[in-house]
N, C-alpha and C positions, 0 to 999 in steps of 0.2 A: 552864761555871760562870762567874758574874759576881760580882765583889767590888767594893765601894765603900769608900773610906777617906778620912778627913780628911787624914791624912798616910800615904803609902804606905810600908810597911816596906821596908828596903833591898833584899831579894830581889825584891819586887814592883816597886820603882823600876827595878831592872835590867831586868825584863821590859818595862816601859813604854819605857825607853830603847832597848831592842832593837827594839821596834815602830817608834819614831820613826826609828831609824837605817836600817831597811829602806825606809821611805817616802822619806827623804832620798836614799838611794842610787838609788832608782828614778827620782828626778828628777820632773819635771812641774811644773805651775803652783803646787801647794800645798806643795812641798818646803820652801820658805823659812819656812813657818808653824811648822815643827818645830825650828827652831834656837833657841839660847838667847835670842836677841833676840826671836823670835816667841813665846816662852813666858814672858814677863816678868810678865804680869798676876797680881794677887793671887788665889790659888787657895783655894777653900773645901773642895774634895775632888777625888778622882780615881777613876775606875772602870776596871776591866780585865776583859776576857773571855778565857777560856781555852777551847780546843776540847776535844773528847772525849778527846784524847790528853794533855791537860795543857799544851799549848803556848799561849803568849800570841798572840792574834790580833787584838785590838782594844782601844783605850783611848780615853777621853774625859775632859776636865776639867770641873769645876764652878767657876764664877767668881763672886765677889761683884760687886755693882753698886750702890754706895751712892747714885748719883744717881737711882735709881728707887725708888718706893715698894715696900718689902717684896719686892724682886725678886732673883733669882739666875739666872745664865746657865748652862744645862746643855749637854751635848753639844758643848763647845768643843774644838777641835783633835782632832776625831774621826779616829782613824787606824785603818784596817782593812787587814790584810795577808793576808787569807784569800781563796782563790779562784783561778781559772785565770790571771788576769792578775797576781795578787799584790796587787791593790788592790780589785777587785770580787768579791763572793762569787759562787760558782758557781750558786746557786739564787736569785739576785736576781729579783724579780717585776716590776720596772719601777717600783715605788713605794718599798717599804722592806722590808728583810729582817727576818724575825721576831726573829732573835737581836739585831739592832741595836736593834729596838724594845724588846726585853727590857732591854737595857742602859740605854736612855733611860728606861724605866719605873722601873728601880731607882734611877736618879739622881733622878727626880721624887719617888719615895717618900722617899729620903734627905733631900731638901730640904724636903718637907712635914714630916717628923719634926723637922727643925731649926727649924720655925716659919715658913718662907717661904710667902707667899700667892700670889706670881706667879712661876712658873717658865717661862723662855723659852729658845729656841734661835734663832740668827739666821744669816743669810747676806748677803753683799754684794749690792748691787743686781743684778749680773749673774746671781746665783743665785736670782732670784725664782721661776722655774718649778720649779727643783729643790726649793726649800723648800716650795712649794705641794704638790708630789707627796709629799714626805716627810710633810707634815702629814696628807694624805689617807691615806697608807699607815699611819702610826702610829695614826690614829684607828680603823683596822680592828682593832687589837690592844689599845689602851690602855683602862684603866678610867676615864681622865680624858678630857674633851673638850678638844681642842686647836684654837686659832683662829689664822688667818693674817692679818697686817696689816702696814702700814708704807708707806714706809720710816720708820725711827726712827734717831736717833743713839744707838748702843748701846755705844760703847767707854768705858772707864773714865776716859779723859782725851781732850780734844779732839785729833783727828788728821785727816790728810787721808783722805778716802774713808770716813769713819765711818758714813755712812748705810747701814743694812741693813734687810732685811725680817725680820720675826720670826714665830715660831710660839710661842704661849704657852698655858698652862693656869692656872686659878685666877683670881685677881683681875685686873682690867684692868691692862694695862701702862701706867704713867704716871710721868712725871718728878716728883720731889719738890722740885726747885729752880726750877721754872717757866721755865727757860731752854730756848730752842729755837735750834738752830744754823742751820736753814734753814727756808724757807717750807714745804717738803715735809713737815717733821716736825710741823707744827701740826695 
């Protein structure tokens, strides 16, 4: 079961915090992304997935991005605690797990219902190959056509290392302030 909320009720927020706590305790490269400092950005909504036993197993945020035309970032801080390793699902096909794709699809529908024309997800430059695979995998399941491009500067304020590759659906991904932070982004 997947649910998406503008603001998570307290019991759901506890489930989301539980997922983040497990990811932090496991350590790894992305653990710092789930701290209060790493979760500061303005949130438009949040999704959570429960397994067939009713246990929380995955969550992802939806973020506003006012410096881009009609755009919203989905699948941000995606945390998955299901599977043999605690981080990867047991039936991962090498591209994208269907249940993860279902969560992304629900976030996309939520954003379309809110009137956003460009829905995107992104990864840092070192994640280029991963995002390309996720895009191909999600296109196997999605009713929307997703495109891969970049790098673009996608953070909500200028920071170090803000260039990321994106996967998007809907309208073209385009800045509305005509500012570009690097030559790579033009």
